[in-house]
C-alpha positions as CSV (number, residue, x, y, z in Angstrom):
1,X,0.0,0.0,0.0
2,X,2.8,2.4,0.7
3,X,3.9,2.0,-3.0
4,X,0.4,3.0,-4.0
5,X,0.6,6.3,-2.2
6,X,3.3,7.7,-4.4
7,X,1.6,6.5,-7.6
8,X,-1.7,7.8,-6.4
9,X,-0.2,11.3,-6.0
10,X,1.0,11.1,-9.6
11,X,-2.4,9.9,-10.8
12,X,-4.2,12.7,-8.9
13,X,-2.0,15.3,-10.7
14,X,-2.4,13.7,-14.1
15,X,-6.1,12.9,-13.8
16,X,-7.3,15.8,-11.7
17,X,-10.5,17.5,-12.9
18,X,-8.8,20.8,-13.7
19,X,-6.2,19.3,-16.0
20,X,-6.2,20.9,-19.4
21,X,-5.5,18.6,-22.3
22,X,-5.5,21.3,-24.8
23,X,-3.3,23.1,-27.4
24,X,-1.5,25.1,-24.7
25,X,-0.6,22.1,-22.5
26,X,3.1,22.3,-22.1
27,X,3.0,24.5,-25.2
28,X,2.2,21.5,-27.4
29,X,-0.4,21.2,-30.1
30,X,-2.8,18.4,-29.2
31,X,-6.0,19.9,-30.6
32,X,-6.2,17.3,-33.3
33,X,-5.9,14.4,-30.9
34,X,-8.9,12.1,-30.8
35,X,-10.4,10.9,-27.6
36,X,-8.8,7.5,-28.2
37,X,-5.4,9.1,-28.7
38,X,-5.8,10.9,-25.3
39,X,-6.9,7.7,-23.6
40,X,-4.1,5.7,-25.1
41,X,-1.4,8.1,-24.0
42,X,-2.9,8.6,-20.6
43,X,-2.8,4.9,-19.9
44,X,0.6,4.4,-21.5
45,X,2.0,7.3,-19.4
46,X,0.6,6.0,-16.1
47,X,1.7,2.5,-16.9
48,X,5.2,3.7,-17.7
49,X,5.3,5.7,-14.4
50,X,4.2,2.5,-12.5
51,X,6.8,0.4,-14.2
52,X,9.6,2.9,-13.8
53,X,8.7,3.7,-10.2
54,X,8.4,0.1,-9.3
55,X,11.8,-0.9,-10.8
56,X,13.4,2.1,-9.1
57,X,12.0,2.1,-5.6
58,X,9.9,-1.0,-5.0
59,X,12.6,-3.6,-5.4
60,X,11.1,-5.2,-8.5
61,X,13.5,-7.7,-10.1
62,X,15.2,-8.8,-6.8
63,X,13.7,-12.3,-7.0
64,X,11.9,-14.7,-9.3
65,X,8.1,-14.6,-9.5
66,X,6.5,-15.7,-6.3
67,X,3.1,-15.5,-4.6
68,X,2.4,-14.4,-1.0
69,X,-0.6,-15.4,1.1
70,X,-1.3,-12.4,3.2
71,X,-4.7,-13.6,4.6
72,X,-7.8,-11.6,4.9
73,X,-9.2,-9.9,8.0
74,X,-7.8,-12.3,10.7
75,X,-6.4,-10.9,13.9
76,X,-3.0,-12.4,13.1
77,X,-2.6,-10.9,9.7
78,X,-0.1,-8.1,9.1
79,X,-2.6,-5.2,9.4
80,X,-5.8,-6.9,10.5
81,X,-7.3,-6.5,7.0
82,X,-7.1,-2.7,7.0
83,X,-4.6,-2.9,4.2
84,X,-7.1,-4.9,2.1
85,X,-9.6,-2.0,2.4
86,X,-6.8,0.3,1.5
87,X,-6.4,-1.6,-1.8
88,X,-10.1,-1.5,-2.4
89,X,-10.3,2.3,-1.7
90,X,-7.3,2.9,-4.0
91,X,-8.8,0.9,-6.8
92,X,-12.1,2.8,-6.4
93,X,-10.6,6.3,-6.3
94,X,-8.2,5.6,-9.2
95,X,-11.1,4.3,-11.3
96,X,-12.9,7.6,-10.7
97,X,-9.8,9.7,-11.5
98,X,-9.6,7.9,-14.9
99,X,-13.4,8.1,-15.5
100,X,-13.3,11.8,-14.9
101,X,-10.7,12.2,-17.6
102,X,-12.5,9.9,-20.0
103,X,-15.6,12.0,-19.8
104,X,-13.5,15.1,-20.3
105,X,-12.1,13.4,-23.4
106,X,-15.7,13.0,-24.8
107,X,-16.6,9.5,-23.7
108,X,-20.1,8.9,-22.4
109,X,-20.8,8.2,-18.7
110,X,-21.2,4.5,-19.4
111,X,-18.0,4.3,-21.4
112,X,-16.1,6.4,-18.8
113,X,-17.3,4.2,-16.0
114,X,-16.2,1.0,-17.9
115,X,-12.9,2.3,-19.1
116,X,-12.1,3.9,-15.7
117,X,-12.6,0.6,-13.9
118,X,-10.5,-1.2,-16.5
119,X,-7.7,1.3,-16.3
120,X,-7.7,1.1,-12.5
121,X,-7.4,-2.7,-12.8
122,X,-4.6,-2.3,-15.2
123,X,-2.6,0.0,-13.0
124,X,-3.3,-2.0,-9.8
125,X,-2.7,-5.3,-11.5
126,X,0.6,-4.1,-13.0
127,X,1.8,-3.2,-9.5
128,X,0.8,-6.6,-8.1
129,X,2.6,-8.4,-11.0
130,X,5.7,-6.2,-10.3
131,X,5.5,-7.2,-6.6
132,X,5.7,-10.8,-7.7
133,X,9.3,-10.1,-8.6
134,X,10.3,-8.5,-5.3
135,X,11.9,-10.1,-2.3
136,X,9.9,-7.7,0.0
137,X,6.4,-8.3,-1.3
138,X,5.2,-11.0,-3.7
139,X,2.0,-11.3,-5.6
140,X,-0.9,-11.3,-3.2
141,X,-4.2,-12.6,-4.7
142,X,-6.0,-11.1,-1.7
143,X,-4.7,-7.7,-2.6
144,X,-5.7,-8.2,-6.2
145,X,-9.2,-9.3,-5.3
146,X,-9.7,-6.1,-3.3
147,X,-8.3,-4.1,-6.2
148,X,-11.0,-5.7,-8.4
149,X,-13.7,-5.0,-5.8
150,X,-12.7,-1.4,-5.6
151,X,-12.7,-0.9,-9.3
152,X,-16.0,-2.7,-9.6
153,X,-17.5,-0.4,-7.0
154,X,-16.0,2.6,-8.8
155,X,-17.8,1.4,-12.0
156,X,-21.1,1.0,-10.3
157,X,-21.1,4.4,-8.6
158,X,-19.9,6.2,-11.7
159,X,-22.3,4.5,-14.1
160,X,-25.3,5.0,-11.8
161,X,-25.3,8.6,-10.4
162,X,-28.5,7.9,-8.4
163,X,-26.5,5.4,-6.3
164,X,-23.5,7.7,-6.2
165,X,-25.5,10.6,-4.7
166,X,-26.5,8.2,-1.9
167,X,-23.3,6.3,-1.1
168,X,-19.6,7.2,-0.7
169,X,-16.6,5.0,-0.1
170,X,-14.2,7.0,2.0
171,X,-10.8,6.8,3.8
172,X,-10.1,8.8,7.0
173,X,-6.8,9.8,8.5
174,X,-6.7,11.1,12.0
175,X,-3.2,12.4,13.0
176,X,-3.8,12.6,16.7
177,X,-4.0,9.1,18.2
178,X,-0.8,7.9,20.0
179,X,1.3,5.0,18.8
180,X,4.0,4.4,16.2
181,X,3.8,6.8,13.3
182,X,4.5,6.0,9.7
183,X,6.2,8.4,7.3
184,X,3.7,7.4,4.6
185,X,0.3,8.3,6.0
186,X,-1.5,5.9,3.6
187,X,0.2,3.0,5.5
188,X,-0.4,4.5,8.9
189,X,-3.2,2.1,9.8
190,X,-3.0,3.2,13.4
191,X,-4.7,6.4,12.3
192,X,-6.8,5.2,9.3
193,X,-10.4,4.1,8.9
194,X,-12.4,3.0,5.9
195,X,-16.1,3.5,5.7
196,X,-19.2,3.5,3.6
197,X,-21.3,6.7,4.1
198,X,-25.1,6.6,3.2
199,X,-26.2,10.3,2.6
200,X,-29.6,11.4,3.5
201,X,-29.3,14.1,0.9
202,X,-29.4,11.5,-1.8
203,X,-32.9,10.3,-0.9
204,X,-35.7,12.5,-2.3
205,X,-38.2,11.0,0.2
206,X,-36.2,12.8,3.0
207,X,-37.4,16.4,2.8
208,X,-36.5,17.8,6.2
209,X,-33.6,20.2,5.5
210,X,-31.9,19.4,8.8
211,X,-32.0,15.7,8.2
212,X,-30.5,16.1,4.7
213,X,-27.2,17.3,6.3
214,X,-26.8,13.9,8.0
215,X,-25.3,10.6,6.9
216,X,-25.0,7.0,8.2
217,X,-21.6,5.4,8.4
218,X,-20.5,1.7,8.5
219,X,-16.7,1.5,9.0
220,X,-13.8,-0.7,9.9
221,X,-10.3,-0.1,11.3
222,X,-7.4,-1.9,13.0
223,X,-5.1,-0.7,15.8
224,X,-1.8,-1.5,17.4
225,X,-0.4,-3.6,14.6
226,X,2.7,-1.5,13.8
227,X,4.1,-1.9,17.3
228,X,3.3,-5.6,17.8
229,X,6.3,-8.0,18.1
230,X,5.9,-11.8,18.5
231,X,6.3,-12.6,22.2
232,X,5.3,-9.1,23.4
233,X,2.0,-8.1,24.9
234,X,-0.6,-8.5,22.1
235,X,-2.8,-5.4,22.0
236,X,-3.9,-5.8,18.4
237,X,-7.5,-4.8,17.8
238,X,-10.0,-4.9,14.9
239,X,-13.1,-2.7,15.1
240,X,-16.4,-2.4,13.3
241,X,-18.6,0.6,13.9
242,X,-21.7,2.4,12.8
243,X,-22.0,6.2,13.0
244,X,-24.1,9.2,12.4
245,X,-22.2,12.1,10.8
246,X,-22.4,15.4,9.0
247,X,-22.5,15.6,5.2
248,X,-19.7,18.3,4.9
249,X,-20.1,18.6,1.2
250,X,-23.7,19.7,1.6
251,X,-23.0,21.7,4.7
252,X,-20.2,23.7,3.0
253,X,-21.7,23.9,-0.5
254,X,-23.2,27.4,0.0
255,X,-19.7,28.8,1.0
256,X,-17.0,26.4,-0.4
257,X,-16.7,24.3,-3.5
258,X,-15.0,21.1,-2.1
259,X,-14.5,19.7,-5.6
260,X,-15.9,16.3,-4.7
261,X,-12.9,15.5,-2.5
262,X,-15.0,14.9,0.6
263,X,-16.8,12.1,-1.3
264,X,-13.6,10.2,-1.0
265,X,-12.0,11.5,2.2
266,X,-13.7,11.5,5.7
267,X,-12.9,14.4,8.0
268,X,-12.3,13.1,11.6
269,X,-14.5,14.2,14.5
270,X,-17.5,15.1,12.4
271,X,-19.6,12.1,13.5
272,X,-20.5,10.0,16.5
273,X,-20.2,6.2,16.6
274,X,-21.2,3.0,18.2
275,X,-18.1,0.8,18.1
276,X,-17.5,-2.9,18.5
277,X,-14.0,-4.2,19.3
278,X,-13.9,-7.6,17.6
279,X,-10.9,-8.7,19.8
280,X,-12.3,-7.7,23.2
281,X,-11.9,-10.4,25.7
């Protein structure tokens, strides 16, 4: 997942909504490019970045191809399953970054949803294949299945805007909890949560203006995995929770254009929860 963070930043820059693929982009003349040309070079460029970055900084090529069984959401897995949701969220968000660009290139919503999901699978799959040739990682079919799940969810929510206006898949990073800190915040699972948010504003049957600012959360997170060492006190925990929160996109819309970012990122301390520790004895 830490490798994905760097690539995700590149994707966010290349695919961000305000990017201008026009005749004045880097002073080039691309006005005669077809949408297929733009899609081809976007995918080729991102694929080249993934390959180059992997060979340079992810130890690709240090071993022969190998598979690695990382498990799922068990207590004794490396991150209690939080890393699997991280892969799903990355696959989901990347599919929407691509889909946004495809619509900008002139593809229909249906085409953009389909090609966005396929491009996400291509990028995430390329990374997993590269990991197969690394001493440090290995190809994880669990990671790949969650990459597929994230891209599939990305397809559904882009293809069907009526569902998208009701449901978000978000990641939350809270910098304040104690414990071992990671340089890369996307692998700092001590402070990360993943959740589905169901937004009242997406339901026309809910007419009360106050209720429309609320949303229902279902989330998961793991704690105390980074500091655990075999033989030491085992304080690893996995948590499920439900919550009631504020729809900040709607709340801020009269004053601030959030650009849709808050459909993918959850702001901490804007909700109340009922939490269940799955490892409480």
